[in-house]
KOLPA-9004 format. One record per residue (C-alpha): x, y, z; chain; residue in one letter; residue number from 1. Coordinates in steps of 0.1 Angstrom, whole numbers, plus 2048, in hexadecimal, padded with zeros to 3 digits. Each point is the difference from the previous one (the first is absolute). Example, Ala and Ser with C-alpha at 12.3 -4.5 7.8 and 13.67 -1.06 7.14 Angstrom:
! residues 2
NODE    xx    yy    zz   ch   aa     i
NODE   87B   7D3   84E    A    a     1
NODE   80E   822   7F9    A    s     2
This chain:
! residues 415
NODE    xx    yy    zz   ch   aa     i
NODE   D14   340   922    A    m     1
NODE   7E0   812   7F6    A    t     2
NODE   7E7   7E5   809    A    g     3
NODE   7FD   7DD   80D    A    p     4
NODE   812   7E7   7EB    A    l     5
NODE   7E8   7E2   7FD    A    i     6
NODE   816   7E1   802    A    p     7
NODE   7FF   7EA   7E1    A    s     8
NODE   80E   7DE   7F7    A    g     9
NODE   7FD   7DF   812    A    p    10
NODE   800   80F   823    A    l    11
NODE   7E1   815   7F9    A    a    12
NODE   7E8   7E3   802    A    y    13
NODE   7EC   7ED   81A    A    g    14
NODE   80D   807   824    A    t    15
NODE   817   81C   7F3    A    e    16
NODE   7E4   813   7EF    A    l    17
NODE   7E9   7FD   81E    A    n    18
NODE   81C   80F   816    A    a    19
NODE   806   81C   7E7    A    v    20
NODE   7DB   80B   801    A    y    21
NODE   7FF   7FA   826    A    a    22
NODE   81D   819   804    A    i    23
NODE   7EE   81A   7EB    A    a    24
NODE   7E0   7FB   815    A    r    25
NODE   813   804   821    A    v    26
NODE   80F   821   7F4    A    v    27
NODE   7DE   80D   7F5    A    a    28
NODE   7EE   7F6   820    A    e    29
NODE   81A   803   81C    A    t    30
NODE   803   820   816    A    f    31
NODE   819   7F2   819    A    d    32
NODE   822   804   7EE    A    t    33
NODE   813   7E7   816    A    d    34
NODE   7E5   7E6   7FE    A    s    35
NODE   7FE   805   7DA    A    g    36
NODE   826   7FC   7FD    A    l    37
NODE   800   7E0   814    A    d    38
NODE   7E4   7F1   7EA    A    t    39
NODE   80F   80C   7DF    A    v    40
NODE   822   7F1   807    A    f    41
NODE   7F1   7DF   80D    A    r    42
NODE   7ED   7FD   7DF    A    l    43
NODE   81F   80A   7EC    A    a    44
NODE   814   7E4   80F    A    r    45
NODE   7E7   7E7   7F2    A    t    46
NODE   80A   80A   7DC    A    i    47
NODE   825   806   804    A    f    48
NODE   819   7F7   81B    A    i    49
NODE   812   819   816    A    f    50
NODE   80E   7FD   823    A    d    51
NODE   7FD   824   80B    A    i    52
NODE   7EE   81F   7F6    A    v    53
NODE   80A   823   80B    A    a    54
NODE   7F0   822   7F9    A    l    55
NODE   815   821   800    A    y    56
NODE   7EF   822   7FE    A    l    57
NODE   80E   822   7FB    A    q    58
NODE   800   816   81F    A    n    59
NODE   7EE   820   7F6    A    e    60
NODE   816   816   816    A    d    61
NODE   823   7F1   7F9    A    s    62
NODE   7FA   7F1   7DE    A    g    63
NODE   811   7E0   80B    A    e    64
NODE   7F3   7DD   7FC    A    l    65
NODE   7F5   7F0   821    A    e    66
NODE   7F4   7DD   807    A    p    67
NODE   7DA   7FF   805    A    s    68
NODE   7F6   7DC   7FF    A    y    69
NODE   812   7DE   800    A    a    70
NODE   7F5   7DB   801    A    r    71
NODE   813   7E0   7FE    A    a    72
NODE   7EB   7E5   7F0    A    l    73
NODE   81B   7E5   7F9    A    g    74
NODE   825   7FD   807    A    r    75
NODE   80B   81A   819    A    g    76
NODE   7E0   801   813    A    r    77
NODE   813   800   821    A    s    78
NODE   80F   822   7F5    A    r    79
NODE   7DE   810   7F9    A    e    80
NODE   807   81F   815    A    s    81
NODE   81E   80A   7EB    A    k    82
NODE   7F3   81B   7E9    A    l    83
NODE   81F   805   7EA    A    v    84
NODE   7F9   7E4   7E6    A    w    85
NODE   809   80C   7DD    A    g    86
NODE   804   825   808    A    e    87
NODE   818   806   7E3    A    p    88
NODE   7E8   7F1   7E7    A    a    89
NODE   7E3   814   80E    A    a    90
NODE   815   820   7FE    A    a    91
NODE   80A   7F9   7DC    A    e    92
NODE   7DB   7F8   7F6    A    a    93
NODE   7F5   820   811    A    f    94
NODE   81B   815   7EF    A    r    95
NODE   7FC   7F2   7DC    A    t    96
NODE   7DB   7F7   801    A    g    97
NODE   809   7DF   7F0    A    q    98
NODE   7FF   7DB   80C    A    t    99
NODE   821   7F6   80E    A    v   100
NODE   810   7DD   806    A    l   101
NODE   81D   7FE   818    A    r   102
NODE   813   7E2   80D    A    q   103
NODE   813   802   821    A    e   104
NODE   817   7EA   814    A    d   105
NODE   7F8   801   825    A    a   106
NODE   824   7F5   808    A    g   107
NODE   80F   7E2   812    A    p   108
NODE   7EC   808   820    A    s   109
NODE   7E2   7F0   7EF    A    i   110
NODE   803   7DB   7F8    A    e   111
NODE   7F0   7ED   7E4    A    g   112
NODE   7EA   80C   7E4    A    r   113
NODE   7F3   81D   813    A    e   114
NODE   821   812   7FB    A    r   115
NODE   7F3   809   7DD    A    r   116
NODE   7E6   81C   7FF    A    r   117
NODE   7EC   809   7E1    A    d   118
NODE   7ED   821   803    A    y   119
NODE   7E6   80C   7E8    A    l   120
NODE   7FA   826   805    A    g   121
NODE   7E2   811   7F1    A    l   122
NODE   7F7   825   800    A    p   123
NODE   7E0   80A   813    A    l   124
NODE   7EB   818   7ED    A    m   125
NODE   7E5   816   810    A    v   126
NODE   7ED   81A   7EB    A    s   127
NODE   81C   7FE   7E5    A    g   128
NODE   81C   806   819    A    r   129
NODE   819   7E7   80E    A    c   130
NODE   7FC   7FF   826    A    v   131
NODE   815   7E2   809    A    g   132
NODE   80D   7DD   7F7    A    g   133
NODE   7F2   7DD   805    A    l   134
NODE   817   7E3   806    A    i   135
NODE   7FA   7DB   7FA    A    f   136
NODE   81E   7EB   80C    A    g   137
NODE   80A   7DC   7FB    A    r   138
NODE   81A   7EF   815    A    f   139
NODE   814   7E5   7EE    A    g   140
NODE   7F1   804   7DE    A    g   141
NODE   7F4   7FA   7E6    A    p   142
NODE   800   821   7EE    A    s   143
NODE   7E0   811   7F6    A    y   144
NODE   7F3   7F5   7DE    A    p   145
NODE   7EF   81A   7E9    A    p   146
NODE   7DC   7F3   809    A    e   147
NODE   807   805   825    A    h   148
NODE   80D   823   7F9    A    i   149
NODE   7E0   809   7EE    A    r   150
NODE   7EB   7F3   81D    A    l   151
NODE   815   814   818    A    a   152
NODE   7FB   820   7EB    A    e   153
NODE   7DA   7F9   801    A    f   154
NODE   801   7FD   826    A    v   155
NODE   816   820   803    A    a   156
NODE   7E6   814   7EB    A    w   157
NODE   7E4   7F5   817    A    h   158
NODE   815   808   81F    A    i   159
NODE   804   823   7F2    A    g   160
NODE   7DA   801   7FD    A    q   161
NODE   7FC   7F4   824    A    l   162
NODE   817   81D   80B    A    l   163
NODE   7EC   818   7EB    A    e   164
NODE   7E1   7F4   811    A    n   165
NODE   811   807   822    A    r   166
NODE   80B   823   7F4    A    r   167
NODE   7DD   808   7F4    A    m   168
NODE   7F0   7F3   821    A    a   169
NODE   818   816   814    A    r   170
NODE   7F8   81E   7EA    A    r   171
NODE   7DB   7FB   804    A    i   172
NODE   804   7FC   826    A    a   173
NODE   815   820   801    A    s   174
NODE   7E6   813   7EC    A    l   175
NODE   7E4   7F3   817    A    e   176
NODE   815   80A   81E    A    a   177
NODE   805   823   7F2    A    q   178
NODE   7DB   804   7F9    A    r   179
NODE   7F8   7F4   823    A    e   180
NODE   819   819   80F    A    l   181
NODE   7F1   81C   7EB    A    a   182
NODE   7DD   7F6   80C    A    r   183
NODE   80B   800   824    A    m   184
NODE   812   821   7FC    A    q   185
NODE   7E0   80F   7F1    A    d   186
NODE   7EB   7F2   81C    A    e   187
NODE   819   80D   81A    A    f   188
NODE   800   823   7F2    A    i   189
NODE   7DA   800   7FE    A    s   190
NODE   7FC   7F3   824    A    t   191
NODE   81A   817   80F    A    i   192
NODE   7F3   81E   7ED    A    s   193
NODE   7DD   7FA   80D    A    h   194
NODE   80C   7F9   824    A    e   195
NODE   816   81F   801    A    l   196
NODE   7E6   816   7EF    A    r   197
NODE   7E5   7F8   81B    A    t   198
NODE   812   80E   81F    A    p   199
NODE   80F   81C   7EB    A    l   200
NODE   7DC   809   7F4    A    g   201
NODE   7F3   801   824    A    f   202
NODE   81E   815   80C    A    i   203
NODE   7FD   818   7E2    A    k   204
NODE   7DA   803   803    A    g   205
NODE   7FF   807   825    A    y   206
NODE   81D   818   7FF    A    v   207
NODE   7F0   813   7E4    A    t   208
NODE   7E0   801   813    A    t   209
NODE   811   80E   81F    A    l   210
NODE   811   81B   7EC    A    l   211
NODE   7E0   80D   7F0    A    r   212
NODE   7FD   825   807    A    e   213
NODE   7DA   800   7FC    A    d   214
NODE   7FB   7E7   81D    A    a   215
NODE   804   804   825    A    d   216
NODE   804   7DD   80F    A    w   217
NODE   7F8   7FA   825    A    d   218
NODE   81A   7F0   816    A    e   219
NODE   7EF   7DE   801    A    e   220
NODE   7FE   7FE   7DA    A    t   221
NODE   824   80C   7FC    A    t   222
NODE   80B   7E5   818    A    e   223
NODE   7ED   7E6   7EE    A    e   224
NODE   810   80A   7DE    A    f   225
NODE   823   801   810    A    l   226
NODE   7FA   7DD   80E    A    r   227
NODE   7F7   7F3   7DE    A    i   228
NODE   81F   810   7F1    A    i   229
NODE   815   7F1   81B    A    d   230
NODE   7F1   7DD   7FB    A    d   231
NODE   805   802   7DA    A    e   232
NODE   824   80C   805    A    s   233
NODE   806   7E2   815    A    d   234
NODE   7F0   7EA   7E5    A    r   235
NODE   817   810   7E6    A    l   236
NODE   81F   7FA   816    A    c   237
NODE   7F5   7DC   805    A    e   238
NODE   7FD   7FA   7DA    A    l   239
NODE   822   80E   7FA    A    i   240
NODE   80F   7EC   81C    A    d   241
NODE   7F1   7E0   7F3    A    n   242
NODE   80D   807   7DD    A    l   243
NODE   823   806   80D    A    l   244
NODE   7FF   7E2   817    A    d   245
NODE   7F3   7EA   7E3    A    s   246
NODE   81D   80B   7EA    A    s   247
NODE   81A   7FA   81B    A    r   248
NODE   7F2   7DE   809    A    l   249
NODE   7FF   7F6   7DB    A    e   250
NODE   825   809   7FB    A    t   251
NODE   80B   7F4   823    A    g   252
NODE   80B   823   80A    A    a   253
NODE   7EA   802   81F    A    l   254
NODE   813   7F7   81F    A    s   255
NODE   7F2   7F6   822    A    l   256
NODE   80B   80E   822    A    s   257
NODE   7FE   7E0   814    A    l   258
NODE   801   806   826    A    e   259
NODE   7F7   7ED   820    A    a   260
NODE   7DB   809   804    A    t   261
NODE   7E2   7F5   813    A    r   262
NODE   7E4   7FB   7E8    A    i   263
NODE   7E2   806   817    A    e   264
NODE   804   827   803    A    p   265
NODE   803   802   7DA    A    i   266
NODE   7DF   7EE   7FC    A    i   267
NODE   7EE   814   81A    A    r   268
NODE   80D   821   7F2    A    d   269
NODE   7F3   7F7   7DD    A    v   270
NODE   7DE   7F5   80E    A    v   271
NODE   7FD   820   814    A    s   272
NODE   807   816   7E1    A    r   273
NODE   7E8   7EB   7EB    A    t   274
NODE   7E4   806   81A    A    r   275
NODE   807   825   7FE    A    s   276
NODE   800   800   7DA    A    l   277
NODE   7E2   7EA   7FC    A    y   278
NODE   7EB   805   81F    A    p   279
NODE   7E2   7EC   7F3    A    y   280
NODE   815   7E1   7F9    A    m   281
NODE   7F7   7E4   819    A    p   282
NODE   825   7F7   808    A    l   283
NODE   80B   7E5   819    A    n   284
NODE   823   7F6   809    A    v   285
NODE   80D   7E1   811    A    k   286
NODE   825   7FC   807    A    i   287
NODE   80F   7E1   810    A    a   288
NODE   814   805   820    A    e   289
NODE   825   7FC   804    A    n   290
NODE   809   805   7DC    A    l   291
NODE   826   7FF   7FA    A    p   292
NODE   814   81E   7F5    A    d   293
NODE   804   802   7DA    A    m   294
NODE   81B   80C   7E9    A    r   295
NODE   7EA   815   7E8    A    i   296
NODE   7FC   822   7F0    A    d   297
NODE   7E5   80E   816    A    a   298
NODE   7F6   81B   7E7    A    t   299
NODE   7FB   7E7   7E4    A    r   300
NODE   7ED   7E7   816    A    i   301
NODE   7E9   81D   809    A    a   302
NODE   7FD   808   7DB    A    q   303
NODE   7F5   7DC   7F8    A    i   304
NODE   7E5   800   81B    A    l   305
NODE   7F5   823   7F6    A    n   306
NODE   7FB   7F5   7DC    A    n   307
NODE   7EC   7E1   80A    A    l   308
NODE   7E9   814   817    A    l   309
NODE   7FC   81B   7E5    A    s   310
NODE   7F5   7E5   7E8    A    n   311
NODE   7E7   7F2   819    A    a   312
NODE   7F1   823   804    A    h   313
NODE   7FF   806   7DA    A    n   314
NODE   7F3   7DE   7F5    A    y   315
NODE   7EB   7F6   81E    A    a   316
NODE   7F2   821   80C    A    p   317
NODE   7ED   7FD   820    A    g   318
NODE   80A   7DC   805    A    a   319
NODE   80F   7F3   820    A    e   320
NODE   826   7FD   7FF    A    v   321
NODE   815   7EA   817    A    n   322
NODE   826   803   804    A    v   323
NODE   810   7E1   810    A    r   324
NODE   825   7FB   809    A    v   325
NODE   80C   7DE   80C    A    s   326
NODE   81F   7EA   802    A    r   327
NODE   801   7E1   7EA    A    r   328
NODE   81F   7EC   805    A    g   329
NODE   81E   814   7F3    A    s   330
NODE   7EA   81B   7F1    A    q   331
NODE   7EA   81D   80B    A    i   332
NODE   7DF   7FE   7EE    A    h   333
NODE   7EC   820   7F9    A    l   334
NODE   7DE   802   7EF    A    e   335
NODE   7E6   81A   7F7    A    v   336
NODE   7DE   7EF   7FD    A    d   337
NODE   7E1   813   7F3    A    d   338
NODE   7DC   7F7   7FD    A    r   339
NODE   7FC   811   7DE    A    g   340
NODE   7F4   7F3   7DE    A    p   341
NODE   81F   7EB   7FA    A    g   342
NODE   815   7FB   7E1    A    i   343
NODE   7F6   7EA   7E2    A    p   344
NODE   817   7E2   7FE    A    a   345
NODE   80C   807   7DD    A    e   346
NODE   810   821   80A    A    y   347
NODE   813   7F3   81F    A    i   348
NODE   81F   7F3   7EE    A    p   349
NODE   807   823   7F2    A    n   350
NODE   7F9   815   81F    A    l   351
NODE   824   806   80A    A    f   352
NODE   80C   809   7DD    A    e   353
NODE   80B   823   7F7    A    r   354
NODE   7E4   817   7F4    A    f   355
NODE   7E6   7E5   803    A    y   356
NODE   7DD   809   80B    A    r   357
NODE   7E1   7EA   801    A    v   358
NODE   7EF   809   7DF    A    p   359
NODE   7DB   7FD   80A    A    d   360
NODE   802   810   823    A    s   361
NODE   7DE   80F   807    A    k   362
NODE   80C   81D   816    A    n   363
NODE   812   820   7F6    A    d   364
NODE   81F   7FA   814    A    a   365
NODE   81E   814   7F3    A    r   366
NODE   821   7F0   7FB    A    g   367
NODE   81D   7F7   7E9    A    t   368
NODE   803   7DB   806    A    g   369
NODE   821   806   812    A    l   370
NODE   7F7   7FB   825    A    g   371
NODE   7FF   7DA   801    A    l   372
NODE   81E   7FD   7E9    A    y   373
NODE   814   816   818    A    i   374
NODE   7F3   7EB   81E    A    c   375
NODE   80C   7E0   7EE    A    r   376
NODE   822   80E   7F8    A    k   377
NODE   806   80E   824    A    l   378
NODE   7F5   7DF   810    A    v   379
NODE   817   7EC   7E9    A    e   380
NODE   81C   818   808    A    a   381
NODE   7FB   7F7   825    A    h   382
NODE   802   7DB   7F7    A    g   383
NODE   7DB   7FA   805    A    g   384
NODE   7E2   7F6   7EA    A    e   385
NODE   7DF   811   7F9    A    i   386
NODE   7DF   7F3   7F4    A    g   387
NODE   7DA   802   800    A    v   388
NODE   7E2   7EA   806    A    d   389
NODE   7DF   80B   7F4    A    s   390
NODE   7DD   7F4   7F9    A    e   391
NODE   7E9   816   7EB    A    q   392
NODE   7E5   80E   817    A    g   393
NODE   812   7F5   81F    A    a   394
NODE   81D   819   803    A    g   395
NODE   826   7FE   7FB    A    a   396
NODE   81D   7F7   817    A    r   397
NODE   822   80E   7F6    A    f   398
NODE   81D   7F3   814    A    y   399
NODE   826   801   801    A    f   400
NODE   81C   7F0   814    A    t   401
NODE   820   80C   80E    A    l   402
NODE   81D   7E9   80B    A    p   403
NODE   80A   800   824    A    i   404
NODE   825   804   804    A    p   405
NODE   811   7E1   80C    A    p   406
NODE   80D   7FE   824    A    p   407
NODE   824   806   7F4    A    s   408
NODE   7F5   823   7F5    A    s   409
NODE   7F5   80B   823    A    e   410
NODE   821   812   807    A    s   411
NODE   7FC   813   7DF    A    d   412
NODE   7DD   80B   80A    A    l   413
NODE   80C   80C   822    A    e   414
NODE   81D   814   7F1    A    s   415
């Protein structure tokens, strides 16, 4: 078949003609293949009678025909889940590219007229290639007259068009996904190159300065230069660690070392180091008493809190920051609350995505957009949840939860 065979004769008038044009319109306008198939076959049954319809498509890997769709609209509706109706007729139509009529006897296990099965098999053409077979089945006769066969061929051509629409939609989606991936890769390379070049530039610049033979640096200046080199080396290591952690978290290759641990010392240690690192940050901490022991990876919990405090320093410089730890039911609740500029509401849903950075941030904070993504993945790996509340101009509150081990786990915690 090279095009739709417009039905002619007495059936192509009135209701039948309306159904024919309705089928063509559905195929032209429908993007949901299953919904389109349901509608087309429902319309088809108003112009010729069939009890079942089944669609077989070629598996691109094995080359074999496989059932893809089946509906019982008349006799045999109670056996709708059986997808093997008329498979021999579908296979012959697929092999020959021609319309096939087959009559089968279901055998003595089926009583009455339904024992006789008439199958009309039609090849399904997509872009000039046969991709499967369409079956219309009647249980108990009568056989298909020529005008019904022409109508069935008309329907089969349009089903091929519906499948072509699906193929094109998937192709377009694939191309769009490839373009988006390429864009993300370009952005990633640009961001990482910039972030790596900055500390390397500092290190290279100050080392070159110290090595100048025409300059004699005093001890205080030398110490200052070395301190900057040390800080930028730490920054470079942090960037590389974040990249490695991000890759491992994305592939599920990062494992946790869960051990029985008190969480209070972890929090106080992180806060102490943060105060040393950012001496001008007004940092307060409040930890509830009698918190239970937790089964956690202490290093990763410290990493989460470090990232949140580093974000507060970078995006709310000089603002008061509060760390609070409390018990809420079966969870430990930790939050980092700053009094900074806050985050615009439209950016909040994407904050924990990989490589995402708030696009119109007014400060010059450096970063790759990996910190909050790593926090989310680590919290989820512990069985907890992470989130943020923020009002622009009134600060931001990042929080995460950790599940408290049930009482049955106490012996495990003590061992």
